[in-house]
N, C-alpha and C positions, 0 to 999 in steps of 0.2 A: 240742194244748194251746192254749187260747184266750189271746190276749195280754191282759195286765193293762192297763186303760186308764181314763182319766178321762172321765166322762160328765156332760153337763149333765143336771140332774135332771128337766127338765120338758117336752119337747115330745112328745106322744103322741097316738095316735088316740082318738077319742071312745069312751066306755064308758057303763055304766049302773049305777045303784044303789049302796047302801052298807049294810052290816050293823051293827046296834047291839050293843054289848057291855055286860053288867052289871058294875058295880063289884065288885072283889074285896076282901074284908076283909083289912086289914093292909097294903094298898098305898095310895099317894096317890090321892085322889078328884079327878078332873079334871072332873066333871060340871058344876059351877057355872061353871068357867072356860069350858068349851065352850059352855054355854048363853048366857053373857053375851057372849063375844067372837066366837063362831062366826058370828053374823049378819053380821059385817063382812068375812068371808072370801068371795071370789068365785071362780067358775070362768071361765076365759078361753078362748074358742074362736076360732081364727083360720082364715081361708081365704086361700090365696095360690096363685100359679102358679110352677112351676119349669120351666126349659127343659132339655130332654133331647136329646142328640145321638144319633140312632140309630146302632147299631153296624153296621160293614160286614158284609154277608151273603155267604156263599159259595154258589154254585150246586151245588157238588159236595163230597163229604166230604173233609176235609183229608188223611186218611190215603191216600185214593185219589190225590189230587193229588201227595202226597209220593212215591208209587211211580212216577208218571210222571216226576217230576223226577230221581229217583235213577237210573233206567235210561235217561235221555236221550230218552224219547219226547216228542213235542210235546204240550203241554197241550190237551185237547179244547176246541173253541169253546164258550163259555158257561160254562166252569168257573172262570174268573177271578173274583175278588171283585167284587161290585157296590159302587159307591161309595155311602156313606151319604147319605141324603136330608137335607133341611133340618131344623134343630132344631125339635122339637115342644114345645108347652106342655102341661103336665099340671097339673090342679088338685089341691091337697093341702089337707087339713084337719088341724089339730092342737089339742091341749088343754093348758092349763097352769093355774096358780092365781095369785091376787093378793089384796090386801086394801085396804080403803078407809081412807085416812088423814085424809080431810076429808069432812064431810057434804055438801059442795057437789059431790062427785063425783070427787075425785082418788083415784087408785088406784096402788099400787106393785106392780111385778112384776119379772121378769127381762127384760133386753133380748133374750135369745135366744128368749123365748116369743113375742115379737111381731115378730121380725126377718122382713123380706120379706113381711109380711102385707098383703093388699089390703083385708081386712075383719076387724074385731075385734068380737066380741060378749062382753058381760059378763053373767053370770047370777048372781043373788043366791039365798040360801037360800030366800027366799019365792017363787021361780020367776019373779020379774021379770027381764026381759032388756033390755039397753041396747046400742046401738052405741057404741063407744069410739074416740077418736082419740088418737094418740100425741103428747103434749106434747114429749117428748124422750126419747132413749135414749143410754146411755153404755156402749159395749162394754167399756171397760177394767174397770169394776166390775160389769158385767152388771146394771145397774139401769135400769128404764124407768118413766116417769111417764105414766099414762093419765088421760083425762078423759071422763066421761059426763055427759050433760045431765040432771041430777037434783038435787034438794035434800032435806035432811033424812034422808040415808042414814045407816045405822048405821056407826060408825067404831071402829077399834081404839084402845086405849090404848098409847102408846109408852113403852118402858122405857129403861134405860141398859145397853147391852151391856158397858160397861167394868166394871160392878158384878157381872157374872156370875162365878160361881166354878166351878171344875172339880169335877164330882161333883154339881152342882145339877140337879134335875129340870127338864126342858123338854118342851114339847108342840108338835107340828106339826099343822096342819090344811090339807088340800088335796085334790087329785084324782088320787091315784096310779093309773096305768093306766086313767084315765078314771072311776074310782069316786068320785063327787062327795061332798064333805064328809066325807072320811075323817079320823079322828083317830089319831095315833100318838104315843107318848111314849118318853122315854129320859133320859139324863143328858148333861151337857156333858163331853166326853172330853178336850178341850184347847182352848186359846185362842191366837190369834195365829199360826195355821198359814199358812205360805207354800206355795202349791201351784205345780206346774210352770207356767211362763209366766204366773203371776199375781203381780205385784209390788206392786200397789196395794191389795190387800185382805188384812187380817189375819183370815182365816176362823175361825169358830167350828166346832170339830169336835164332833159328837155321835154317839151310837149310836141316834138316832131313826130309825125305818124311813122312808126317803125313796126314792121310785121315780119313773120317768118320769111326768110329770103333776103332781108335787108342786112343780115349779119355780115360783118366784115367790110361793109361799105363806108365811105367817108362822110364825116360831118364837116361842112364848110361854114366859115364865117362870111360876112358880107364882102370881105376883100377877096374872096375866092380862095382862101387858104384852108387847108385841112387842119381842123383843131381836135378831131377825135375819130375813133372807130366805133361805129354803131354795134352794140354787143348784146344788150338785154332789154327785155320789157317786163313790166309788172302787169299781170293780167289775171282775171277770173275766167275768161272765156277762151284764152289761147290767142286772142287777137289784140290789137292796139286799144289801150284804154286811157291814153294821155300821159303815161309815165314811161319814158324811154331813157336808156342809159348808155353812155359812150365812154370808151377808154380814152383818156387824154393823149394827144399825139406825142407829147414829150415823153410820157411813160412808154408808149408803144415804140417810139424810135430808139429809145435806150435799149429796149429788149431786142429790137431788130438789128441794131449794130452788133450786139453780142452774139446773136444767132448767126449773123453773116460772118463774124470773125471766128467763132469756135463751134457753132452749131448747138450751143446750150447757153443757159443763163446761170451765172454764179451769184449766190446771195449769201448775206450774212445772217447769223442767228445769235441770240443770247440765251435762249431756253427759258422763256417765261410765258405764262398766260396772263392776259390783262383784261380788265373790264372797265366800263364807264363809271364815273363818279356821279351820283345824284346828290341832291342837297342834303339828304339825311346822312349819307356816307361821308360827305365832305365835313359836315358838322361833327360827326363822330370822330374823325381823324384830326379835327382841329384846323381844317383848311378854310380860308376865307371865301373860296369859290369852287366850282366843279371842274376847273382845268386840271389836266394831268391824266395819267394812265395808272389805275390801281392794280398792283401786282396781286393776282389771286393764287398763283402757284408758281413754283420754281423747280425746274428739272434738277435733280440732285447732283448730276454730273455735268451740268451745262456751264457755260461761261459766266452766267449771272450768279449761280450758286458759288462758284469759285471766287467771284468778286465780293461775295458777302450780301447780295441782294436777298431779301426775305419777303414772304407773303405779308401783305399789309403795307409795304412800302408804296409810295406814290411817286412815279417818275414825272418830274416837272420840266426837266430840260435834258436835251440830248446834244452833247458837245456845244452847249450854249444856246441851242435853238429851243424855243418853248414847245412843250407838248400840250396842245390845247385840248385834244381829245384822244381817245384810245387808238384810233386808226393812225395817228401820226407816228407812234412809236414803232410798230412793225415796218412801216414804210421807210423810216430813217435807218433802221437796223438792216433791212434787206438791201438797201442801197449802198451799204458800207462794205468795203472789201474785207474779206476774212483775214484775220491777223492784225487788223488795225485796233489800236487801243483808243477808246473814247471815254469821255467823262459823262456820267449820269448824275444829274442833279435830282436828288430824291427828298421826300418828306418822310421822316420817321420819328416817332415819339414826339410829335408836335414841334419838330425842329428840322431845318434844312441841312442836308448833308450832301457830300459829293463822293461818288465811287468811280474808280477807273475800271473799265470792263474791256477785255480783249475779245473782239468779235470772232465767233466760230463760223463754221461752214454749214449752211443749210443744204443737206444732201439731196433729199427727195421730197416729193409732194406729200405733205402731212395733212390727212383729213382729220375731222373731229374725232375725239376719243369715243370709242364704242361704249355704250352703256353696259355696266356690269351688274349682274344680279347679286343680291345678298338675301338669302333666305335661311330660315331655321337657325339652329345653333342655340347654345345656352345664352340667356339674356336676363337682365334684371331691369325692371321698369321704374321710371321716375316721373311722377305727375307734377309738372311745374304749373300750378294754378295761376300764378301771377301773369305769366306770359302765354298760357294756353298750350303748353308743350307736353306731350307724352313721349318719353324717350326710352330707348333700350340700348345697352352696350352690345357691341358686335363681338362675336366669337372669334378666336384666333384665326380660324380658317377663312372667315369672312374678311377680316382685316388684311390677310395675305392676298386674297383675291382682288381687293381694292387697291393694294399697294400702299397702305397707310399703317401707322403704328397704333392709332387709337381713333375711335369714332363712336358717335352716338346717333343711332338711327331714329328718325322721327316716326312714331307710330300714329300720331294724330296732331293736328295743328288747328287751334281755334283762337279766338280773340286777337290779341296783338300779333301772335305768330302767323296766323292766317292772313291778317291784314298786311303783314310784311311780305307775303308771298311764299312763305315756307309751306311745305306740303309733305304728306306721307311719302316715305322713301328717301327723302333728303337725309344726308349724313353730316352732322355737325362735327368738324374736325378742329376748329379753332375759334378764338375770339380775337379780332384784330390780328396782330402779328404773333399772338401766343398760341402755340399748339396745345390741344387738350390732352390730358393724360388720365383723367378720371371723371366720373360723374360729379364727385364732390367739388372738383376744381371748377366745373361749369357752374355749379350751384353758387359757389363763392363769387365768381365773376359777375353773375347776374344779380346777386344780392346787393351789390354796391351801386347798381344803376339807379339813379334817382328818377322819380316820376317825371314823365314827359321827356326824359333824356333818351338817346338812342345808343344802341350797341351794335357793332359790326360783327356778325357771325360769318365764319368761313365754312362754306358748305360744299359738299360734293353732290353733284346732280348729273345723272347720265354720263358719268365718267369725267366730267369737267369740274373744276373748282371755281366757285364764285363767292363774292361777298354779298350778304343781304343785311340791310339795316333794319333792326327791330326796335320799336319805341316802347319804353316802359309805360304802363297805364298810369293815369293820374289816380291819386288816392281818393 
């Protein structure tokens, strides 16, 4: 069975041709839209080099060598593996899509389409070709701005992605699988989608057929206005399966304007990690609904820590604007100019409060924290039969490796703990907004949880901190 995975929609080897389809009676007619706007859609081909490390080669069959080892015979001369040679460079070509936003030669596409490219060529529908240079690229939003030396080029009309409605017809133009100037259509399936590892883009989900090579191409509404940049697909096979995702054009143009002005994008940060609230967690914190962003960890030297924000706080408002889900908070923060002071409306200890926070500067691309191992060391075990937890204290060197003052590693999770999603290897570091300092403290905190009530455990998993709601069993 092939693994389900997220794919960028657009780097693919070069292909040929496109077939035209006649309009069908009773369905929307896209012919005028394509005729008017299609001239501003371009094909982008790139050439680059990748470095490959040759794999080590064996002079004899591995099975034969294994027989020699198992029976204690000396390995024949020349049968040992040869050391790999020096890395080799290999030239690669790929193809994506883009569209002209300014007659002076400015083009929008995806950052991954032109990543690591040594040469970029842009081809128009009238067969003219230009060499392009990258004005700037932003990996966080996957937006790149290119420039070709030309004037009077056809350009697209830009729309308002906020005005899109679910169920509305949309059209994509691009080069799927290298087939130039292909047109596909569908409807808006959802708005404001948060994708894995993508916290800065509220994606537009559609059922428009998008495939490798479509990346960077425009998504049009029925008025012939660009409302998005086609960027990703969700696929088990590597091809289209009915789930396509586009970057809203208002997000892309904000990035493009900054790239054009400075060549880079400046973003704000407050230094927190947040997670979604579910019904159990909301009930545990005394909230009437699941709106808001639950703070799971706070950078000790970040702006949020200096303002007094703590793990277990729930951010409900940002400068008066409601935070309906986790993705709203990072997008508001990154859109705020560093140095600006904003007011966070938070929920703490079952009461609403307000904290002023001065926004810091988000310097570089920050990936997810790497998982850190914790093995061995002295430990004492505690079997909590009521919740199904077997725990052990971490040794000082393990705490130092994890960057925490105290933690209890889960050795096994059964019953309520397993049902909550806790697992071996998780480290419990707090309950609600309270940091743990001893096994006895956790025992006391769990002892007061009434049957069928929930408790929010703060847990480290794979280097990240999250809250998990665990319900006490009925007597």
